[in-house]
C-alpha positions as CSV (number, residue, x, y, z in Angstrom):
1,M,-1.5,61.4,-48.3
2,R,-3.5,60.0,-50.9
3,P,-5.0,56.8,-49.3
4,I,-5.8,59.2,-46.0
5,L,-7.6,61.7,-48.4
6,A,-9.4,58.6,-49.8
7,I,-10.6,57.3,-46.5
8,L,-12.0,61.0,-45.4
9,C,-14.0,61.1,-48.6
10,T,-15.3,57.9,-48.1
11,L,-16.4,58.7,-44.7
12,L,-18.1,62.0,-45.8
13,L,-20.1,60.2,-48.7
14,L,-21.7,57.6,-46.2
15,S,-22.3,60.3,-43.7
16,S,-24.0,62.3,-46.4
17,C,-25.9,59.2,-47.5
18,A,-27.2,58.1,-44.0
19,A,-28.2,61.9,-43.2
20,N,-30.1,61.9,-46.7
21,R,-32.0,58.4,-45.4
22,N,-32.9,59.9,-42.1
23,T,-34.3,63.2,-43.8
24,S,-36.4,61.2,-46.5
25,T,-37.3,58.5,-43.6
26,N,-38.6,61.6,-41.2
27,Q,-39.9,63.9,-43.8
28,G,-43.3,65.2,-43.5
29,L,-42.9,64.5,-39.6
30,H,-43.5,67.3,-37.0
31,P,-42.9,67.0,-33.4
32,D,-46.1,68.0,-32.5
33,E,-47.5,65.5,-34.6
34,V,-45.9,62.8,-32.4
35,F,-46.1,64.2,-29.0
36,T,-49.4,65.9,-28.9
37,I,-52.3,64.7,-27.1
38,T,-55.3,66.2,-28.2
39,E,-58.5,66.8,-26.3
40,A,-60.2,64.3,-28.6
41,D,-57.7,61.5,-27.2
42,I,-58.3,62.3,-23.7
43,A,-62.1,62.0,-24.7
44,R,-61.9,58.9,-26.3
45,E,-59.8,57.3,-23.5
46,T,-62.1,58.4,-20.8
47,R,-64.8,56.9,-22.5
48,Q,-64.0,53.7,-22.7
49,I,-63.1,53.8,-19.1
50,N,-66.6,55.0,-18.0
51,S,-68.0,52.0,-20.1
52,M,-66.7,49.8,-17.4
53,I,-69.1,51.1,-15.0
54,K,-71.9,52.7,-17.3
55,G,-75.5,51.8,-16.5
56,V,-78.0,52.1,-13.9
57,W,-77.0,50.4,-10.7
58,T,-79.8,49.5,-8.1
59,Y,-78.9,49.0,-4.1
60,H,-79.1,45.4,-3.1
61,G,-77.7,45.7,0.2
62,P,-75.1,47.0,2.7
63,S,-71.6,46.7,1.3
64,V,-68.5,46.5,4.1
65,D,-64.9,46.6,3.7
66,V,-62.7,46.5,6.5
67,S,-59.0,47.4,6.1
68,G,-56.3,48.4,8.6
69,K,-54.8,46.8,11.9
70,D,-57.1,47.2,14.3
71,V,-59.3,45.3,16.7
72,L,-61.6,44.1,14.2
73,Y,-58.8,43.5,11.9
74,S,-57.4,41.0,14.2
75,L,-60.8,38.9,14.6
76,G,-60.6,38.4,10.9
77,K,-62.3,40.2,7.7
78,P,-65.1,37.7,7.6
79,I,-66.2,38.0,11.1
80,A,-66.0,41.8,11.2
81,K,-67.9,42.0,7.8
82,S,-70.5,40.4,9.0
83,K,-70.9,42.4,12.5
84,L,-70.7,45.4,10.6
85,K,-73.1,44.5,7.9
86,K,-76.1,43.6,10.6
87,K,-75.3,46.8,11.9
88,L,-75.1,48.8,8.8
89,K,-78.3,47.2,7.7
90,N,-80.3,48.1,11.0
91,A,-78.8,51.9,10.5
92,Y,-79.9,52.0,6.6
93,N,-83.3,50.4,7.6
94,K,-84.2,53.1,10.0
95,I,-83.2,55.8,7.4
96,G,-85.4,54.1,5.0
97,L,-83.1,52.7,2.5
98,N,-84.1,49.3,2.5
99,K,-87.8,50.8,0.8
100,A,-86.3,53.6,-1.2
101,R,-83.8,51.4,-3.0
102,P,-80.8,54.1,-4.2
103,Q,-80.0,54.1,-7.6
104,F,-76.4,55.2,-9.3
105,T,-76.4,56.2,-12.8
106,F,-72.9,56.5,-14.5
107,N,-72.7,57.4,-18.2
108,E,-69.7,57.4,-20.5
109,D,-69.5,61.1,-20.8
110,G,-68.5,61.3,-17.2
111,T,-71.8,62.2,-15.7
112,C,-73.7,60.8,-12.9
113,A,-77.0,60.9,-11.0
114,I,-78.1,59.3,-7.6
115,E,-81.6,58.7,-6.4
116,L,-81.5,58.5,-3.0
117,L,-83.8,59.2,-0.3
118,G,-86.4,60.9,-2.6
119,A,-83.9,63.2,-3.6
120,S,-82.2,63.4,-7.0
121,L,-78.2,64.7,-7.3
122,K,-76.8,65.1,-10.7
123,G,-73.3,65.9,-11.2
124,S,-70.1,64.4,-12.7
125,Y,-67.5,61.8,-11.9
126,N,-63.9,60.4,-12.6
127,Y,-63.6,57.0,-12.0
128,N,-59.7,55.3,-11.7
129,P,-60.1,51.5,-12.5
130,S,-56.7,50.7,-10.9
131,Q,-57.0,52.3,-7.6
132,E,-60.6,51.5,-7.7
133,K,-61.7,55.1,-7.1
134,I,-64.3,57.1,-7.7
135,T,-64.8,60.8,-7.0
136,M,-68.5,62.3,-7.9
137,K,-68.9,65.8,-7.5
138,W,-72.2,67.9,-7.5
139,H,-72.3,71.6,-7.3
140,G,-68.5,71.7,-7.0
141,I,-68.6,69.3,-3.7
142,P,-66.5,65.9,-4.2
143,L,-67.0,62.9,-2.6
144,T,-64.6,60.2,-3.0
145,A,-65.5,56.4,-2.9
146,R,-64.0,53.0,-3.5
147,L,-65.4,51.3,-6.0
148,K,-64.8,47.7,-6.9
149,R,-66.6,45.6,-9.4
150,D,-68.1,42.0,-9.0
151,G,-68.5,40.8,-12.4
152,K,-70.3,42.7,-15.2
153,K,-73.5,42.7,-13.0
154,K,-72.4,44.0,-9.6
155,V,-70.3,46.9,-8.3
156,H,-69.6,47.6,-4.3
157,I,-69.6,51.2,-3.6
158,T,-68.1,52.2,0.0
159,F,-67.1,55.2,1.8
160,D,-65.4,56.3,4.6
161,A,-68.1,56.5,7.3
162,D,-68.2,60.3,7.6
163,K,-68.2,60.7,3.9
164,L,-71.4,58.1,3.9
165,L,-73.0,60.4,6.2
166,K,-72.0,63.6,3.9
167,L,-73.9,61.8,1.1
168,V,-77.0,60.8,3.0
169,S,-77.1,64.6,4.5
170,L,-76.6,65.8,0.8
171,A,-79.5,63.9,-0.5
172,S,-82.4,64.2,2.3
173,K,-81.5,66.5,5.0
174,V,-81.8,63.8,7.4
175,S,-82.7,65.2,11.0
176,D,-84.5,62.5,12.5
177,S,-81.6,61.8,15.4
178,S,-81.8,58.0,15.5
179,A,-80.8,57.7,12.0
180,I,-77.8,59.8,12.5
181,K,-77.0,58.2,15.5
182,A,-77.2,54.9,13.9
183,L,-74.6,56.0,11.2
184,S,-72.7,58.1,13.6
185,F,-72.1,54.8,15.6
186,L,-70.0,53.4,12.8
187,M,-67.7,56.6,12.9
188,D,-67.3,56.6,16.4
189,H,-66.7,52.8,17.2
190,Y,-65.0,51.4,14.1
191,D,-61.5,52.6,12.2
192,D,-60.1,51.9,9.1
193,V,-63.9,51.1,8.0
194,M,-65.4,51.9,4.6
195,V,-69.3,51.3,4.5
196,G,-71.8,51.7,1.4
197,F,-73.7,49.9,-1.1
198,E,-74.0,46.7,-3.3
199,L,-75.2,47.7,-6.3
200,K,-77.1,45.3,-9.2
201,K,-77.7,46.1,-12.8
């Protein structure tokens, strides 16, 4: 019996030492300190992400993004984009974008402003670089777009055609039927197409 008792005592002693080591190692650590994410952490991460697109971006030309598997896609993206850009440029000229030259301003704190057709829209935005997605809000009205960075000095912001019309309507109260028809043409004839602006710093 004595050898067995000696073994048991040794095991108990080792267990006690290990417990003491773990206690001393974890002393002073509270679960909240390890797992809690503070508002300051979120704000810091958001600013880092927003710094990727911060600044004033000015209209340089129309931008088209073709996706999906419709007839245009089967023709090939370069052909489709070239054709659509010409139509989009004509539509923009009718509205007056070529002269007004819209500006998008994105700040690190998540606020944004758009100068478009003489109107100024100020609101907030949320940017997700991994999905190339940006959601802008004005007076609680959200508008989602695709934002692709092209180097450090150029970005492309493209919308579904109906959302582009929504943006134009929000900014300018466009009532000219020829301008509306020019943009509506894109909605009626092209599926899986995103249209918008090429912007430069």
